[in-house]
C-alpha positions as CSV (number, residue, x, y, z in Angstrom):
1,M,0.1,-0.1,0.0
2,T,1.6,3.4,-0.9
3,D,1.7,6.4,1.4
4,A,-0.9,8.1,-0.7
5,T,-3.7,5.6,0.4
6,K,-2.6,5.4,4.1
7,C,-4.5,8.0,6.3
8,P,-2.4,11.2,7.0
9,N,-3.9,11.6,10.3
10,C,-3.7,8.2,11.9
11,Q,-1.5,6.1,9.5
12,S,-4.4,3.7,9.0
13,E,-4.0,1.2,6.2
14,H,-7.8,0.6,6.0
15,A,-8.6,3.7,3.9
16,Y,-10.9,3.3,0.8
17,Q,-11.6,5.7,-2.1
18,D,-14.9,7.5,-2.6
19,R,-15.0,9.1,-5.9
20,D,-12.1,11.5,-5.9
21,L,-11.4,11.3,-2.2
22,W,-9.9,8.9,0.0
23,V,-11.6,8.3,3.4
24,C,-10.3,6.8,6.6
25,P,-13.1,4.7,8.5
26,E,-11.1,4.8,11.9
27,C,-10.8,8.6,12.1
28,A,-13.2,9.7,9.4
29,H,-10.5,12.0,7.8
30,E,-11.1,12.7,4.1
31,W,-8.3,13.8,1.6
32,S,-7.5,14.1,-2.0
33,A,-5.1,11.4,-3.5
34,A,-3.6,14.1,-5.9
35,G,-2.8,16.2,-2.9
36,D,-3.5,19.7,-1.9
37,A,-1.5,21.3,-4.8
38,A,-4.0,20.1,-7.3
39,A,-7.0,21.6,-5.4
40,P,-8.5,24.6,-6.7
41,A,-7.8,28.1,-5.1
42,P,-10.7,29.2,-3.1
43,Q,-12.5,32.2,-4.4
44,E,-13.2,35.3,-2.1
45,A,-16.6,35.6,-0.8
46,G,-18.9,38.4,-2.4
47,V,-20.6,39.2,-5.5
48,R,-18.9,38.9,-8.9
49,D,-19.8,39.9,-12.2
50,A,-19.8,37.6,-15.4
51,H,-16.1,38.0,-16.0
52,G,-15.4,37.4,-12.3
53,N,-14.5,41.0,-11.1
54,P,-15.9,41.8,-7.6
55,L,-18.8,44.2,-7.3
56,A,-19.6,46.6,-4.5
57,D,-22.4,48.9,-3.5
58,G,-22.6,51.9,-5.6
59,D,-20.7,50.5,-8.6
60,S,-22.0,50.9,-12.2
61,V,-22.6,48.0,-14.3
62,I,-23.5,47.2,-17.9
63,V,-26.2,44.6,-18.8
64,M,-24.5,42.1,-21.3
65,K,-27.7,40.7,-23.0
66,D,-31.3,41.7,-23.5
67,L,-33.5,40.7,-20.3
68,R,-37.1,40.4,-20.4
69,V,-38.9,42.0,-17.5
70,K,-41.0,39.4,-15.6
71,G,-44.5,40.5,-15.6
72,S,-44.3,43.1,-18.1
73,S,-43.7,43.4,-21.8
74,S,-40.7,45.5,-21.5
75,V,-37.1,44.6,-22.0
76,V,-33.9,45.8,-20.7
77,K,-31.5,46.0,-23.7
78,G,-28.0,44.7,-23.9
79,G,-25.6,47.6,-23.2
80,T,-27.8,49.4,-20.8
81,K,-25.6,51.2,-18.3
82,V,-26.7,50.9,-14.5
83,R,-25.5,53.0,-12.1
84,N,-25.6,53.2,-8.2
85,I,-26.2,49.4,-7.6
86,R,-27.0,47.9,-4.2
87,L,-25.8,44.3,-3.4
88,Q,-28.2,42.0,-1.5
89,D,-28.5,38.5,-0.2
90,A,-30.9,36.6,-2.5
91,T,-31.5,32.9,-2.5
92,D,-33.0,33.1,-6.1
93,G,-29.5,34.6,-7.5
94,H,-31.0,38.1,-7.9
95,N,-28.4,39.5,-5.8
96,I,-28.2,43.2,-7.4
97,A,-30.9,45.8,-6.7
98,C,-31.0,48.8,-8.9
99,K,-33.2,51.3,-10.9
100,I,-33.2,51.3,-14.5
101,D,-34.3,54.5,-16.3
102,G,-37.8,53.9,-18.1
103,I,-38.4,50.7,-16.2
104,G,-38.0,51.5,-12.5
105,A,-36.6,49.4,-9.6
106,M,-35.7,45.9,-10.2
107,N,-33.2,43.1,-9.2
108,L,-30.7,41.6,-11.5
109,K,-28.4,38.6,-11.5
110,S,-24.8,39.3,-11.4
111,E,-24.0,36.7,-14.2
112,F,-25.9,38.9,-16.8
113,V,-23.9,42.2,-16.1
114,K,-20.2,43.3,-16.4
115,K,-18.4,46.0,-14.3
116,A,-18.3,49.5,-16.0
């Protein structure tokens, strides 16, 4: 048995593989066989635009594609600049609150905007 399959916590030889992780039944430790170097770098918490740029309250963003307004026949055209956004915690993904000229107050998903 190689060192990669031994538990790094308790050196148990009874570890088993579960998908891409190794699990030790004795101490319940889980680890990757590829090592920590292959693990993806954790992203900072916060709201990011479609290109991965961090957004903050008061920023200006540009809508990247035409977005139909739910419950209305109006459309937010791609290229529309939205100023003074407010970030909010939302479980449905609409994490930007803003006012758009001609439409009014609405919420946007950050995946459809880019930082101006």
